[in-house]
C-alpha positions, -999 to +999 in steps of 0.1 A: +068+241+617+062+224+650+059+188+659+021+183+659+007+151+673-003+141+637+032+147+625+048+127+654+024+098+647+032+098+610+070+098+617+066+070+642+046+049+617+073+055+590+101+046+613+083+014+622+080+005+585+109-018+576+108-004+540+114+032+554+152+033+559+167+064+575+204+070+580+217+097+603+251+115+604+263+127+637+292+148+649+297+150+686+262+150+701+246+168+671+227+154+641+243+170+611+225+152+584+200+125+575+186+107+545+157+084+538+153+057+511+122+035+505+135+007+483+100-008+477+090+025+461+123+030+443+124+063+460+150+085+477+127+104+500+151+130+513+187+140+520+194+169+543+228+181+557+235+210+580+266+231+573+295+215+591+333+214+592+335+177+584+328+179+547+313+155+521+286+143+546+259+145+519+280+125+495+286+098+520+249+096+531+238+095+494+263+067+487+250+046+516+213+053+507+220+042+471+237+010+482+205+002+501+181+013+473+200-003+444+203-036+463+167-043+452+160-019+424+174-008+391+164+028+395+160+054+423+137+084+419+136+116+439+121+151+440+151+174+444+148+209+457+160+232+429+191+242+448+201+205+451+198+197+414+235+202+407+244+179+436+223+151+423+234+156+387+270+153+398+261+119+412+245+105+380+209+116+384+190+129+354+164+156+353+128+147+346+110+180+348+097+205+373+070+193+397+051+206+427+061+185+457+035+183+484+050+185+519+035+167+548+025+201+561+003+206+531+026+232+516+038+228+480+073+235+468+088+235+433+112+205+428+129+187+400+119+151+393+152+132+391+162+096+387+193+075+386+198+041+370+220+016+389+255+018+377+253+054+365+281+079+372+288+083+409+304+118+405 
């Protein structure tokens, strides 16, 4: 999927929104992970990590995203890719059922609705 002008404009708008908080993990000159939380929507929007030699990057990003999200909310919701469900469960998220998540490209992907209540197990 390329960077279409529409996609670039949408990302610029999101980045300019103070409620759209993105954290980036870097190693050397490479981005190895990033995550997004939107506290006003009680939503963890995404968490992605490339394979790397550092280890626990996803755990650290999630921990920081949760600090931000739980500062103003009792709950965080996310649509987890099916392969990420064990990761989120290990961090205190509970399953809420399968859903079709619509990507910005218009494609649909099966995901698990998940949520975590502030103070739940942090794995």
